[in-house]
C-alpha positions in Angstrom: -31.7 -44.4 77.9 -29.8 -45.0 74.7 -30.7 -47.3 71.9 -28.2 -50.0 72.9 -29.6 -50.1 76.4 -33.1 -50.2 75.2 -32.4 -53.1 72.9 -30.6 -54.9 75.7 -33.6 -54.4 78.0 -36.0 -55.8 75.3 -33.9 -58.9 74.8 -33.4 -59.5 78.5 -37.2 -58.9 79.0 -38.1 -61.5 76.4 -35.7 -64.0 77.9 -37.0 -63.4 81.4 -40.6 -63.7 80.2 -39.9 -67.1 78.8 -38.0 -68.1 81.9 -41.0 -67.0 84.0 -43.4 -69.3 82.2 -41.0 -72.2 82.3 -40.4 -71.8 86.0 -44.0 -71.0 87.0 -45.2 -74.7 87.2 -42.4 -75.3 89.7 -44.3 -72.9 92.1 -47.5 -75.1 91.7 -49.2 -72.8 89.3 -50.6 -73.2 85.8 -48.7 -70.8 83.5 -50.0 -67.3 83.1 -50.2 -67.6 79.4 -52.3 -70.8 79.6 -54.7 -69.2 82.1 -55.1 -66.1 80.0 -55.6 -68.1 76.8 -58.2 -70.2 78.6 -60.0 -67.1 79.7 -59.9 -65.5 76.2 -61.4 -68.7 74.8 -64.1 -69.1 77.4 -65.1 -65.4 77.9 -64.2 -63.9 74.6 -64.9 -66.8 72.3 -61.4 -66.5 70.8 -59.9 -69.4 68.9 -57.2 -71.4 70.6 -54.4 -70.1 68.4 -55.5 -66.5 68.7 -55.9 -66.7 72.4 -52.5 -68.2 72.9 -50.8 -65.5 70.6 -52.6 -62.7 72.5 -51.7 -64.2 75.9 -48.0 -64.4 74.9 -48.0 -61.0 73.4 -49.4 -59.5 76.5 -47.0 -61.4 78.8 -43.9 -60.5 76.8 -45.0 -56.9 76.5 -45.4 -56.5 80.2 -42.1 -58.3 80.8 -40.3 -56.0 78.4 -41.8 -53.0 80.1 -40.6 -54.3 83.5 -37.1 -54.9 82.0 -37.0 -51.4 80.7 -37.8 -50.0 84.2 -35.1 -52.3 85.7 -32.6 -51.3 83.1 -33.2 -47.6 83.9 -32.6 -48.3 87.6 -29.6 -50.4 86.7 -28.0 -47.7 84.6 -28.5 -45.1 87.4 -26.8 -47.3 90.0 -25.4 -50.8 89.5 -24.4 -51.4 93.1 -25.3 -54.7 94.7 -27.5 -53.0 97.2 -29.6 -51.2 94.6 -29.8 -54.4 92.5 -31.1 -56.4 95.4 -33.4 -53.6 96.4 -35.0 -53.3 93.0 -35.5 -57.0 92.8 -37.3 -57.0 96.1 -39.2 -53.8 95.7 -40.3 -54.5 92.1 -41.1 -58.1 93.0 -43.3 -56.9 95.8 -45.1 -54.2 93.8 -45.8 -56.6 90.9 -47.1 -59.2 93.4 -49.4 -56.7 94.8 -50.8 -55.6 91.5 -50.6 -58.9 89.4 -54.0 -60.2 90.3 -56.1 -57.1 89.6 -53.9 -56.3 86.5 -54.4 -59.7 85.0 -58.1 -59.5 85.6 -58.1 -56.1 84.0 -56.3 -57.4 80.9 -58.6 -60.4 80.6 -61.7 -58.3 80.9 -60.4 -55.8 78.4 -59.4 -58.4 75.8 -62.6 -60.4 76.2 -65.0 -57.4 76.2 -63.0 -54.8 74.2 -64.1 -52.3 76.8 -62.1 -50.6 79.6 -63.1 -52.4 82.8 -63.9 -50.4 86.0 -61.2 -50.7 88.6 -63.9 -51.3 91.2 -64.7 -54.6 89.4 -61.3 -56.0 90.1 -59.9 -58.0 93.0 -58.0 -56.4 95.8 -54.2 -56.3 95.7 -52.4 -59.5 96.7 -50.6 -59.0 100.0 -49.9 -62.7 100.5 -46.3 -63.7 101.0 -46.1 -66.9 99.0 -45.4 -68.5 95.7 -46.5 -65.4 93.6 -44.1 -63.2 95.5 -41.1 -65.6 95.2 -41.9 -66.0 91.4 -41.9 -62.3 90.9 -38.7 -61.9 92.9 -37.1 -64.6 90.7 -38.4 -62.9 87.6 -36.7 -59.6 88.5 -33.6 -61.5 89.6 -33.5 -63.0 86.0 -33.7 -59.5 84.6 -30.9 -58.0 86.8 -28.7 -61.0 86.2 -29.3 -60.6 82.4 -28.5 -56.9 82.6 -25.3 -57.7 84.5 -24.2 -60.3 81.9 -25.1 -57.9 79.1 -23.0 -55.1 80.7 -20.2 -57.5 81.2 -20.3 -58.6 77.5 -20.4 -54.9 76.4 -17.3 -54.1 78.5 -15.4 -57.1 77.1 -16.4 -55.9 73.6 -15.0 -52.5 74.4 -11.9 -53.9 75.8 -11.3 -56.1 72.7 -11.9 -53.2 70.3 
């Protein structure tokens, strides 16, 4: 992955992470960042500002990581079938792992120790709002990558 693609993935990941938080209440959920910040305050005795900064840092970091993975897939094959496939597959995988992963992060941040995987909830196999939200998140990323690629091609054409 070249530098330009990486920068694009980071920007798209940041935008998608903000969109995720803005859309999340429409799915009947409190935002991930507010839930994490609340847990950091309650369990880790962090101040409100610190807790909110850490929760946003974690959320944006994970989103950027997912955007980099999506960009790598996108650069290998930009076909509609692969784009739809990655949105569905990555949406499903992240839905499965989101609950235990979020618990792991909260336990790590509040205890500053690596939590045992056996102490975490099982994967989430429920087809419901979390799945649709994750699918929407990856759709945001793919659409962002498509727009970014379109803009890059127009810049090349103009030059």
